[in-house]
N, C-alpha and C positions, 0 to 999 in steps of 0.2 A: 564543806567544800567540794565544789564540782571538780570533775576529773579534767585534767589539763585539755586544753583545746585542740593540742597538736596529736591527741591519742584517742584510740576508740575506747568508748565505755565497755570496761570489763565485767561481764555477766556471768556468774557462776550458776549453774543449774543443777539441783540435786533432784534424782529421782526420774531422770529422762526416759527409762525404759518402761514406765508404767503408761496406763492409758492417757492421763491427764499430761505427763511429762513428756511424752513422746510428740503429742498433739503441739505443745508448747516448743518444744524442741524444733519441729518443724517449722513455726512461724519464726523462731530466732535464727534458725539456718538460712532462711531467706533474706534475713537481715545481715548477713555475717559481714558484708563490705562496710556496714556502719558500727557492728559491735565486735568485741573480742569475746568470743564464745568459750566458756570452759564447762566440762561436764564432769562429773564423778560417776565412774562407772565399776561396777563388778565385773571380774574377767568372763564370767558367763555370757555376759552380753556384746562380747567382742564382735561375734559374727554378724550381729544385728547392725552394729555401727561401723562395721568395716569400710563400707565404700565412702562414708563420712571422713573417717581417719585418714583415707587416702587422697581425700581433697582437702586435708589440712586442718580437721576438727583437733582441737586441743582437749586431750582427755587425761584426767588423772585417773589412774586405775587405783581403785581402793574401795573400802566400804565404810558408810557413814558412820557406823557404829565405832569406828576406829577413830579417836581424836586426832591423832597423828596424819590420817589421810584427810580428815577435814580440813586441818589446819594447812595442809599443802593445797588443796583445791581453793582455799577463800583468800590464801595470800595473794595481795594486789587487787582484790575484788573492789568495784564500786557497788554493784548490785547483787544480792544473792536471792535467788529463787528457789523455794523448797516446796517441790511437788512430791515428795516421798510419803507413802503411807503403805502399811499393809492393812488393806481393808478387810471388812466382813465381806464373805464368811472366812475368809483364811484367817483373819484375825482373830475370830473364836476358836478355830481349831489349833492355832499355833499361838496362844496367848504371850509366850515368852519372847518369841520372834517379833510380835507385832509391837510389845512394849519396848523392845530395843530400837526399833525403827522409829515409833510414832512419838517416844518420849526421849530416850537416850540419845538417839541422833539428832535431834531438835536441840539437846542441851549441848552437845558438840558443836553444832553450828553456831550458837550464842556464844559458846566460851571462844571459839576461832574468830568470830567477829569483834568481840571485846579486846582480844589480843593483838588485832592489827594496829596500827599506828592510826590514832583519833578514829579508831573503827566503830565506835558508840556513836560518835557525832557524824562521822562522814558515809559509812556503808549503810546502804537502803537495803531492806530486808522485806520480800514478800513471802509469807508464810501460808501454806493452804491448810484449813481446816475443815469442818464438816457440819451439815446440818444435822446430824446425828446428836450433836451436843443439847439441843433444845427438845429432842425425844417425842415422845405420842403427841400429835397435834391434831387429832380427829376432830371434824366438826363438833361443835362451834368454834373450837380454837384453831382451826386450819388456816388462818391469816397471821403470819409471823413477822417480827421485826428484830434487827439487832436490840439487845437491851432486855430482851424478854428473858426469863428465868431460864437456866441452865437446867436440864432434868434427862439425862441419858436414860434410854429405857433400860428397864430392868434385865440384868443379865447381859447388857451391852457392854462388854469389856473394851471393846474397840473406842467407844465414844467416851469412855472414861479415859483410856489412854490419850486420845485426841485433845480431850479437855486439859489434861495434864499439859500435854506438849504447848497447847495455845496459851497458857498461862505462863508457862516459860517465856517464851516470846514476849508477851505483853508486859511482863515485869523484869525484861532483860536490862531494860535502860537504854536500849537503842533507839535513837531519836526519829530516825525515818523508817518506820514499819508499818506494814499493812498485813490484816489476816483477811483471807478469802475464805469464807465459809461456802465450801462447795455443796450444791445439791446433787442429785443423782445424775451422775454423768453417762450419757449414752454413748456408745462406740457409734460410730459412722460406718464401720465396716462390718457386714454382715457375720464374718467368721468372729471376729472379736464379740460380737453380740450373743453368739452360741456358747461361749466360755462362761457366761453368767448363769448358765442353769445349774440350780443347786436349790435343796429345800429351804433356802432362806426366801425364796418366791412366796413361799406360804405364809410367812411371817409378816406379810404387809397387808392389813386389813383393806379389803375390796372398796371400803368407802374413803380411804386414803386420800387425800387432794394433794397432788404433786406438781411442781414446778421443776421440770427437768431442764437439763442442758445438753447439747451435742457437744461431743468430745471436740469437735472444730473451734466451737464458740468458747468453750473452756479454756482450750490452748492458746487461742487469742487473747484472751483475758490476761492470762498469766503473763504472755509475751509483752502485751501492751504497757503492762505495770513496771517493766523493766525501763522503760523510756520516759517515765513520768519524773520530771526535774523535783530537785529536793526542795525547793521553795513551794511545792504544791500542797493546798489543803487536802489533797487525799493521803497524805501521811499522817500515821498516829491513830487509825481508824480501823474498825472491824466492818466487814460488807458481807452480805449475803448475797451469793453468787448464783442465780438462775438464768433460766432461758427467757425470761419475760411472759407476757401475756400468752403469747403463740405456743408456748410450751407447757402450758397449765392443763391438766387433765385429773381423771379420777383413776383410781388403781385398777379398777375392773376395765375401764375403757382401754388403759393401757394394755393389760392383759388381752384383749380381744383383738387389738391391733396387732401386737406381736404375733400372734396366732394366724391372724388374716394375711400376713405377709408371706405365708408358707400355704395360703389357701384353704386353711379351716375356719370354721364359723365363728369360733370365740370360746371363751373360757368354760362357760358353762356346759359345752359339748365335750370337754374332755376331762373335767374334773368334777369333784363334789364340792359344794359350798362349805362344809365343815372340814375341809382340808385347810381353809384359811384362817388365819389369828383374826380376833375381834378387836385386839387393843395391843399397845405395846410395840409400837414400831417407830418411825419417824417420817420426817417429809411433811411439806406444807406449802402453801402459796406464800409467796414472798411480797409484803406489802412495801419493800424497800428496794428491790432488786435493781430498780432503776437508778439508784443511786450509784451503784458500782458502775452501770453501763454509763452514766455521764462521764465517768473518767476514763473508763477502759474500752469504750465503744467495741462491745463485741456481740451483743445481741442481734444475731443475723437469722439464723434457723427458726421456723416455726415447725411444728408437727408435721405439716406436708412437706415441706423442704427436707426434713430429715429422713422422713420415709423414703423419698426420692434418692437421696444418697445411699441408704440402706438396699434398695431395689439395684441401683446401679452397681453395687458390688456384692450382688448376690450370684452365687455359683451357678452355672448352667442345669446341673442337675436339679437344685432348687425351683429355679424357673420351671423346667419340664414338670416336677411333681407339682408345683402349683397348677400347672394349666390341666393336669389330670383331674383336679378337684372340681371341675366342671360336671363331672360325671358323680351322681349321687353315690353309687354304691362305692366308688373307688374313695370318695370322702369320708364315707362312713368308715372303712376300714382304716384309714390313717387317722380317723379320730379315735378309733378304739385303740390303735398300737400307740397313739401318744397318751391316752389314758391311763394305758397300761405303764408307761414309763413315769408318769408322774404319780402313780398310786404306789409304784415303789419308792419314789423319793418321799413320798408323804408317810408311809407305812414302816419302811425297812430301814431308813437312815435315822440315825440318833438325832439328827436336827429336823426331823420331820414331824407334825404335829399330832398325827394319827399314831406314830410311834409313842409319843408321850402318853398317849391316853392308854394303849396296849401294854405298857411298860410301867404305868405308874408314877411318870416324872411329874410329880405335883408341883414342883416350884415353877416349871414351865407352863404347866396347865394354868396355874394361879396367875401367873405373870401376864400370859398371851391370851386366856381367855376369862380370867376372873374365878376359875375352878371348874371341876368337872361337870358339877350341875348346871353351869352356864354353857359349857360345850355341848351338852346335850339337849339345849333348848334351841341351838343354832337352826333355823328354818331352812328349808331347800331353796332352789334357784327360783321357784316360781312365786315365792313370797318376797324376793328381794331383786327387783328389777333393777338394771344399770341406769344410773341417773348422773349425768355430766354436769347438772347444774350447781350453781354456787349458793348453797344454802345460808341461811343468816348465821352471821358470825359475832363473835364477842372479842373485842381488841383486848388485849393483856397491857395494863398499866405499869410505870416503872416506878412510882412512888415519889416522882419530883417531876419539875417541869421539864420534859426532854426536849423541847422545842428552843430551849435557850442556848444560845451560842456560848455564853460565858457562865459558868456556875459559881456559886457562892458557897461558903462552908454550911449554910442553911441546906442547901441542896442536898449535901453529903449527908447531913443529920436526918434530913427527911427520908432520904433513900435507905439508909440504915435502920431508922425505926420502921418503915415498911416492911424490912426483912426480919423484924422481930429482935433487932440488936440495937446498937449504936456506933456512932463514930466518936472514938476515943479521943480525938485530936482536938487540942484547944485551939489551935491556930493552923492555919493552911496558906500557903502561897499563891493560890489559884491556878497553879498549873496541873494540868490534867495528869502529866506524868510524874508529879511528885509524891510518893508513898505516904500514906497515914496509917495510923492505928484504927483498927476496928474491934468490935467485939460482937459475937452472934449470940444468939437466943441461949444457947448451952454455955456461955460464958467462955469460949474459946476466943483467944486474942490472935490477930494476924495482922500482918504489915502488906499493904496493897495499893496500888494507884487509884485514884478515883476514875480514871479510864477503864480498868480493869473491872471495878465494881459496876460503875454506874454505866457506862457505855457497852461493856462486853456481856454484863450479866453474871460474871463470877462472884461468888461469895466466900464463906468460910472453908478453909483449906481442909478442915478436919472432918467438915460434915459432908462435903462432896463425894467423896471416893466411897467405894463398896466398903461395908455392905449396903445394899440400897435399903433406904427407910422413907420412901417417899410421903407415906400416910402421917408419920410422925413428925416429917419436916413441914408439911402441910399445916400441923396444929400449930405450930409456933412461928410460922413464917408466912404472913399473908401474902406477900410477894408471890412466893413459891406455890401456895395453894391455888392461886389463879390457873395453874397448868397442871394441877392434880384432880381432875374431874370425879373420883371415883371415893372420895372421902375416907373413912377408916375400915370400909367395910370391902376392900377389893380382894374377892375369893377368902379364904381361909388365913391368908399370910400377911404380916404386917411388915415383916423384915426379911430381907435376902442377904446371903452370905455370899462371899467369893467363892465359895466350894460349890455353890449351886450351879455355878456357871462352868464347871470342870467336865460336866458329863460328856460335853461333845468335843473335848479335848481330842485330836488326832482322829476325828470321826471321817475326814477326809482320806482316810487310809484304809 
């Protein structure tokens, strides 16, 4: 049921204080004459939103981890936008807080919607997820699509939480839902970009192919989703949300561009090659980000226009510093100072790769390098020139004809067999959101919609979470084996436990 014609659409936004959420808030605020906008905010954000409150912004003060606060915010909603997330590295340093926001708060939103009058049928929910669900996709697996296997990188507790939150949404019974799997969101404000400095920068292999998105475009995508009618084919699907062809690059090139903004020559002049992991991160090019853009019309920025925005927000002192870099001696001094800063992050911080080497953190060495021996073999910069080219790639297949608009139970059976299991349903009504019974190769039985399994790439709930055992899963699941290129010989470790990720808890303190 659409909202009555004589009233504005009531849009409830969660996560308005974050990078994505605040960009979406700005877009929605500009449309406040057409929308009845409600945001749920914690009290510490009062100062940031004071001028909007003074202009009539409807705020529910509270916390999304409280079901009562969420119920108040969702009351009377037509559309709910969830931009909340505790992302890495904060999620790695504070896993309990991340779980509360990325899973428990999502459950609260789903519950609150279900308790509204006709909520499951009437209210539209747009939930933001992450590219991190598909994990390590280095060449030749660097082109990804919705429906590819979910393979959160080893020790990535953030991705595990987001995967659980996404599944809650997909299995909620909400008729009009959409999941936006966001790529790396790049702040268009220079000061905000500086806050990203953390040893996690070394976790991304320099060969990674990445399709980024500016925070402006990401916010526009989420805001535009609030205006899509209930009868649109947009609903009921998962989307990869990236910036499109103009925002695709290689990680090493991205590192160079970021440094060149302040007048430095590039990453090889301020860091050692073996400070950077060789596997086990995430990001990829999206073969299907144009699908989301067809509905949401958000892909405006390319790398050049994004950099123009950053330059426009650059403080004067940075502009002055960049000007001095024309003089080689001053540039050399700045590069040495930058190298010293990055060296401290790599060697002294518990999340730094050289720290793992020096302190024998074998779980992380195995996960991010394949072991200490492989780490020792990393060549220097001269042997690995930057290359922005798109190398040959392998397209992951999904085990059924994913070009079909209508599935049959034979498609469900084929997909399950390709995953090493079976579809245990004797009959199915043909509706993608009708749950059926499945069984994985280990004999676990679970209940899930075909939309969750075939379209979104989820599988057995008992096999998905930590401990991480990708080599074992690859042996029994041909679908998953496509995205585990290391076979059974990844370092010295075949299985990782949740406790292996606890070594960096509170490392930011």
